[in-house]
N, C-alpha and C positions, 0 to 999 in steps of 0.2 A: 420569445427566446429567453431562456433562463441562464443567468450568469452565476458563477460559483459563490460569491459572497452573499447572494440572496437566499441561500438555503441554510441560514444559521440555526433556525429552529430545529432542523434535522440533527444538527450537531448536539444540541441539548438533549434530544430524545435518545441518541446513542449512548450518551454518557451518564444518563440519569442513574443515580445509585452507585456510580463507580468513581474511582479516583481518576481525575483528569481535568482538563480545562474546559470551560464552558464558553458560550457564545461571546461573552464580553472580553474574552482573552484573545479573540481573533484580531488580526491586524489587517487594515486595508492596504491596497497596493500603494507603494511609495513610502510606506512607514518602515522604520528601522527598529527591530527588536534589539534591546541591549545585549541579548545573547550573541547577536551577530558581531557586535563590536568587541566582545570580551572572550569569545569562545577560544578554548585552547586548541592547539594544533592536533592533539591526540584524541579529542573527543568531539570534533565538529559534526560527526554523523548523529550525535545525540539520540542514539537508539532508544533509550529509556523514554524520552519525550515522545518520540514517534509512537511507540507501543502504547504509552499511557493514553494517547489521544485516539486510540482504536477502541477504547471502552473496555467492557468486561469480556476478556478473552479466556479467562480461566476455564479449563476443561473443553474449550472449543477446538475444533480442528481447523488450523490455519495453514494455507499454502504460502510458502515464501518463494515467490516467483523470481527466477534469476538469483538464486541464493548466494552465488559467488563464494566469498571466503567464510560465509556462515555468520557474519556479524549480527544480522537481524534474526537469523534462525535461533541463535542462543538467547537473544533478548526476548524473543517470543516464548521460548522454553522457560526462561526465568520468570516470566509473567504468568506461567501456569498453563499455557496453551499446549496442545498437541500439534505437531508440525509435520508437514510434508515439504521438504526442502528440494526444490526443483531447479535444475540447471542444464544448459545445453553444451557445457564445456566439460569434456571428460576429465581434465586435470582438476577442475573444481570438485567434481563428484568424488574423485579419489581422495582428495584432501578432506572433504566432509566426512567420508566414510572412516578415514583414519582418526579424525577428531572424535567422531561418535564412539568408536571402539575404545579410544583412550579415556573418554569421559564415562564409559560404562552405561550409556543410555540405550534403553531397549527400543524395539520397534513399536511398543505401545505408546511411546512418547515422540519418537522421531523416525520418519521414513525419508530416505534419501532416494530421489528418483531422477534418472537421466531422461532427457527428452531431446528433440531435434528442433532446430530453428523454425519458427512459425507455428509450433505446436505447444500450447501451454502445458500439456502433459497431465491433465486431470481427467478422471473418470466422471461420468454424469452424476451430478448432485453429490459430489464426493466431500467437499469441504464446506465449512460454515462461512468462511470469508477468505480473502486473499490479500497479500501485500505485494506490491510491485515496486521495485527499486531501480528499474532501468528507465532511461529516458523514453518518453512516449514516442518521440519521432523515430526511434530506432527499431520499432516493433514490426517493421515490414508491412505486410498486408494487415493493417490494423482492424479493418472490418471483420475479416475472417478470424483473426486472433481473439478479438473480444467476444465474438460469437461463441467460440469454443470455450473461452474463459467463463462466460456467463452460464453456459451449460454445465460447467463443473462446480459451480457454487450453488448451494441450496438457496431457494428464494428467501429474501429478496435480492439475492445475487450481489451482495455488498463486497466491494473491494476498496483498498486504500492504495494510493500511488504517491511515492515521494519523487519529485522532480526538481531540477534546479530552476531558479528564477531566470527570466529571459535576459536580464542584463548581466554586466560583468560582476563576477564574484571571485573571492580569493581562491576557492576550490571549484572544481566542476569541469564538465566537458566543454568542447568547443561551442561557441555561440550558435553555430549553424545546426547543432543537435538539440537546442533548447526550443521549447514551444510555449508560447504564452498560455496561461491557464484559461483565458477566455476561448481561445481556439480549441483547446483540448476539451473544454466543457461542451462547446457547441457540437463537436464531433461525437462525443459520447452520447449526447442527446439523439443524434442521428442513428447511433447504434442501439437505441432502445433503453438507455439508462435515463430514467425520468427524474431522479433526485441526485443532483450533483452539487457538491460544495467544496470549499477550500479553507485551509487553516494555515496560519503562518507562525503563530506564537511558539517560541522555544525551538524552532527548527531553522537554524542559521543557513543562509544561502539558498534555501529551497522552500517549496510549498508542499503541503500534504493535501492532495485531492482525494475525495471520497465519493463514491457513486453507488447507487443501488437502483433497483427497479420497484417502483411502488406497486403493491399488490392491490388490485381492485377488490373491494368488499361487496359481495353479492347483496342485492336489495332483498329485504324481507318481503315475502309474499303473503 
């Protein structure tokens, strides 16, 4: 059984040649990052840190799942990614469309897409990677949802997910909506994701989980 912080070599591989943190910057459970103690009220989401730890995303097509107010959508755009911002709330979609128009951003950089609960909203092999910022426990039928998500991401089907730590934090959802990363990791393994890891550094109150499906290399004959 694979647990998240055992996959640190995978982190290094993702970030090679990019600006970001490496394996030695990860923190083990129970440790406190100084960022958590000094983070300002208006920047606790630290979107720049989250995006930096996603590696080289310039020119890649990234889906911002549950885009909400567009906070991470614009962080991804600022990092050079092309983005599909997906949400199942019509009010959020309308607000995102208005902000897109006001910002003068074209469809070549940003697509805003409405979906329905339980449907990730991606076409087959549509994006290079995905960012999920909704609590894992709230995704409904997770087996079905992640099967659809995996089909929408080009191999190796890499996604990143920001979730709150299981214990009490200054910000965040009710404790009954939070899931320990060990449980999340084990369940994702059951869903077919074979490389699962977690990062804590620079992300106050939360952890950044990443997962992908290792591609088998055919043996030479």
